[in-house]
C-alpha positions in Angstrom: 52.8 104.2 116.3 56.4 104.9 116.7 57.6 106.4 113.4 55.9 109.2 111.4 57.0 110.6 108.1 56.2 114.1 107.2 56.2 115.1 103.5 55.6 118.8 102.8 54.7 120.5 99.6 57.6 123.0 99.4 55.7 125.1 96.8 53.0 125.8 99.4 55.2 125.8 102.6 58.2 127.7 101.2 59.7 128.6 104.5 58.7 125.2 106.0 57.1 126.9 109.0 54.1 124.5 109.0 56.3 121.6 108.5 58.4 122.6 111.5 55.3 123.0 113.7 54.1 119.5 112.8 57.5 118.0 113.5 57.6 119.7 116.9 54.2 118.5 117.8 55.0 114.9 116.8 58.2 115.0 118.9 56.3 116.4 121.8 54.6 113.0 122.0 57.9 111.2 121.9 57.5 109.8 118.4 60.2 109.5 115.8 59.9 111.8 112.9 61.3 111.2 109.4 61.6 113.7 106.6 63.6 113.6 103.3 67.3 114.5 103.5 66.5 117.7 101.5 63.9 118.9 104.0 66.1 117.9 107.0 68.9 119.9 105.6 66.7 122.9 105.0 65.4 122.7 108.6 68.9 122.1 110.0 67.6 118.8 111.5 69.9 116.4 109.8 69.3 113.7 112.4 65.7 113.1 111.1 66.6 113.0 107.4 66.4 109.8 105.4 66.3 108.6 101.8 63.0 109.2 100.0 62.2 105.4 99.8 62.6 105.0 103.5 59.8 107.6 104.1 57.3 105.1 102.9 58.7 101.7 103.7 60.1 102.3 107.2 57.2 104.2 108.8 53.9 103.7 110.6 52.2 106.8 109.4 52.8 109.3 106.6 51.6 112.9 106.9 51.5 114.9 103.6 51.2 118.7 104.0 49.8 120.8 101.2 48.7 118.0 98.9 
């Protein structure tokens, strides 16, 4: 597994604190993390942002936070 997409429910993780923790954990294991451009901008992590369609088609694993 090289690429992992993280898709948070922003209604439940309004400050994106849990999302940021998950991203940090994934990066700790030297894996590439992808999030939507909107989430990347909110986290000030533009380098991991991608288009919504790429989150599903260009990844090995998808993690959905908050249902």
